[in-house]
N, C-alpha and C positions, 0 to 999 in steps of 0.2 A: 378472186382466188383467196382461199382461207390462209391466214398467217398462223404459224405455230412458233412459239418462243423456244429457244434452245434450252436444254436442261441446265447448262452452265449459268446462263443469265438468270434463270429462276432461282438457282441455288445461291448465287451471289446476292441477289436482291433479298431473298428470304433471310439469309445470314446477316446481312447488313441491317435489316429492320429489327431482327432479334437483338443484335448487339446494341443498337440505338435505344431500344426499350430497356435493356439490361442495365445500361450505364446509370441512369437516375435511380433505378431500384437498388443498386449497390450502395449509393449514397444515402438514400432515404429509408431503406428497409434493412439491408443486410448489415451495414457498418454499425448502426446504432445497437443492433442486437448482439454484435460482437463486443461492444463496449460494456462488459459486465465483469464483476469481481469473480475471479476463478474460485472453484470449490475444491479442486484436487491439489491444494498447495501442500508443500512439505519443505519449509525453509528454516534455516538456522542463522540467527544473527548474534554477533558477539561484540560487546562493548568492553574496552579495557581502559585502565587509567590507574592513578594512585590516590590514596586517601586514608581515612581512619575508620576503624571499626572496633566494636567491643569484643574482645577476645575472651570467650567463656572459659578457656583453659587457665588464663592468668587473672581473670576477674578484673580486667582493666581495659581501658581504651588504648590501642596501639595506633601510631601515626606513621604516615609516609610509606604505606604498604601497597603492593599491587592489588588491584581489585578487578574482578571480571563479572560481567553480567551476561548470561547466556539465555537466549530466548528461542524456543522451538515452537513453530506454528504448523499445525497439521489440520487440514480440512477434513471434516466428517462428511464424506461424499454421500453416504446413505441418508443422513438427516437433511443435508442440503437439497438433494433431489426430492425428498419427500415434502419438504417445506417450501421449496422454491427460493430459499434464502442462502446466503453464504454463512455456513456454520464452521467456525474455526476454534480449535482447542489450543490454548496458549499456555505453555509452561515456561516460567521465568525463574532463574536461580541467580543469587548473588553469592560470589565465592571469593575467598582469600586464597593465597598460595597453598596453604595446608589443607584446604578442602577440595582442591582440584587434583584429579577428576573426582567428582562426588560419586561414591558408590551407591548412595541412596539419597533421597531428597532431604532427609533430616541432617545430612552431613553439611549442607550448605549453610551460609550465614542467614540466608532468607530464601524461601521458595514459595511460589504461588502457582496455582492452576486456575485458569479462567476459561470461560466459554464465551466467545464473541460472535454475535449474530447480527448480520447487517442486510439491508436491502441491496441486491447485487447491482442495481443501477445508480442509486443515489448515495450509497455508503452510509445512510442513516441507520442507527441502531433499531433492531426489531426485537421485541420482547417475546421470545418463544424458545422452544427447543432446549429447555433446561439452561437458558442463559444464566450465567453467574460470574460476577454480580450484575445488577441491572446497570447498563451503561447509558451514557448520554453523549451529546456533542455531534460533531461532524467528522472528526478524524481521530484515529487511534493507531492502528497498525498500518493504515494507508489514508490518503486523502481522497476526496471524490475525483472523478474524472474531470478533465479540463479545469485545472486549478486556476483560480483567479488571484489577482493582486489585491487581496482584502484580508481582514482578520478571519481566523477560523477558530472554532471552539474545539480544543483538543482534550481528549479524556485522559486524565492522570489517575491511574489506578491506585496509587499510594494515597493521593489526596482524597479519592472517592468523589471527585467532581471535575468540572471542566476548567481548562485554563485557556485564556485568550492568547493565541499566537498571531503576531502581526507580520505582514510582509516586510522583508528587510533587504530586498534586492535579489540579484542573481548570484549564484556561486557555482564553481566547478568542482566536481568530485571525480577523481580519476579521469580528468579530461572531459567529463560529461556535464553539461550545464543544466541546472535546475533552479527552482525558486527557493529562496531561503526564508524561513519563518523563525521568529524568536519570541521568547517569553520567559517569565520567571514565576515562582510561587513564593509568596510571603508566608512566614510561619503560621501554621494552622494546627489545631488539635485534631488528631485523627483517631484517638482511642485511649485505652488504659491498659496497664499491665501490672500484675502483682509481683513485686520485687522486694528483696530485703531493704529495710528502711535505711541502712547505712549507705546504700548505693545512691540515694537521693538526698543525703545530708540529714537524715533522721535516724541516728544510731540507736536511739531509745525505743524504737518501734521495730519489732521483728519482721513485720510485713506491711507494705504500703501499696496502695493502689495508685501507682505513679501514672502521670499523664504522658502519652506519646504525642510528640509534635513533629511535624514534617514541613520542610521547605525545599526549594530548589534554587540553587545559585543561578542557573540559566538553562534554558531548553533551546536547542538549535536544531532545526530539521531542514534538510535540503530535499526538495520534492520534485519528481518528474512532472512537468507541466501537463502533459497529455493524460497519463495514466494515474497520477496521484501516488505512485509508488515512492516510498522514502528511500533515497539512495545514500543518505548519510544522516546520522543522528548523534547528538551529543547532549548529555544531561549532567546536572550537578546536584544529586540528591543529598539531603541532610536529614537524619532522623535522630531525635534526642529524647531523653526522659527528663521530666520535671516533677518535683514534689507537688502534691495536690495543691492547687491554687497558686503556685509559684510562677513568677515570670522569668526565672533564671534557668538556664539549661544545667542539669546536674550530671547527666551521663550522655556521652555521644555514642550512639549505636552504629551509625554509618554517616560518613561525610566525605564527599569528594567534590572538588571544584569542577572537574570535567572527566566524564567517562564517555568514550566515543567509539563508534564502529571501527573495528580493525580494518586495515587495508584490504584483507581478504574478503571481509563482509561487504565493504564498499564495492569491490570489483564484482562480486556476485550480484549485488543489487543493481548495479549499472547494467550488467549483462541482461538481467531479467527485464529492466525498463527498456533497453534497446530492442529486445526481441518483441516485447508488447507493442512498441511504437512501430516497428516494421510491419507487424500484422495489421494494425489499425490503419497505417498509411497505405498498405496494399489494398485494403477493402474500401477505404474512404477517398483515395486519390489516384493511385497508380492504376488499379483495375478499372475504375469508371472511365478515366481518361483514355486508357488503352482501348476499352470497349467502344467508346464514342468515336475515336479516330478510325479504328478498324471497321466499325459499322458504317461510317460515312464513306470510306474507300470502297468497301464491298458493295454497298448500295449503289454508289455512283458507277462502279464497274458493271454491275448488273443492268442498270438503266442504259448505259452506253451499248453494251452487247445486245440488249433487247431492241434498242432503236436501230443499231447498225444492222442487225439481222433482218429487221422489218424492211429497211431500205434496200438491202441486197435482194431480198425476195421480190420486192416490187420491180427492181430493174430487170431481174431475170424474167419476170412475167411479161414486162413490156417488150423485151427482145423476142420472146416466144410469140407474141401477138403479131409482130411484124413479119 
């Protein structure tokens, strides 16, 4: 007598096999492709602290004043899709109390506009898409995915070069744990500026091509281990003018021991890191494990029903023969 499997047993068996095949695919194929730098970003980070700056209204350096750095990062989705890279436009302004809110970029103490282009998987700089300036290093606005306990080359836009940041343990930001990296920048000449000679100790000369020097008292970044997102940042920039060939600082343009993410910026960055982690954990662990367990149970139930149905039909056939 011909045996026919019940539809339920076949459905369960087929579903179980599908889920068992899906589980490793989520780990090996889907999750790695989800681990890419986003292109539709629009974030605002704010640093605050106190320090000194050159007040052009008073023609002198003032000290102990509030300072604010505001950084707006917007992804250029069209260029990102066209190039296959992460293309981000970065606007950064440094402000004192009297320049906030800045009605125009020239109102700020300092303003820069950059275009940062990276490989979406490795976070390495890519030189395309009107990138400006040409970047280098492994980290800038974020670190690579799966951050390691090792030194990283961090791009310092003011220096125009990379700075080595070393792993300095773990730290908590708004209750969220990340890896802490630290470093500093020794004084380095970064350019020249035409100024009145009296500003740099040469009153007999109406104009002097003074040297711009930059250093950083300390850089401290707390980074989410899985995503590379920076959840807190603190920097200590110092910019001065020197007379040509001099080793002495003549004018302080900007100086702060510590400018740090505001609590609101920290909370926003932690929220973004948490959301990214949940998504990656879902694709890399929760969903594959759930698929494997559900697939095993469904396949087992299908086999049991299939075997049980076959034995039942055999017994009925035997009774009919008697």
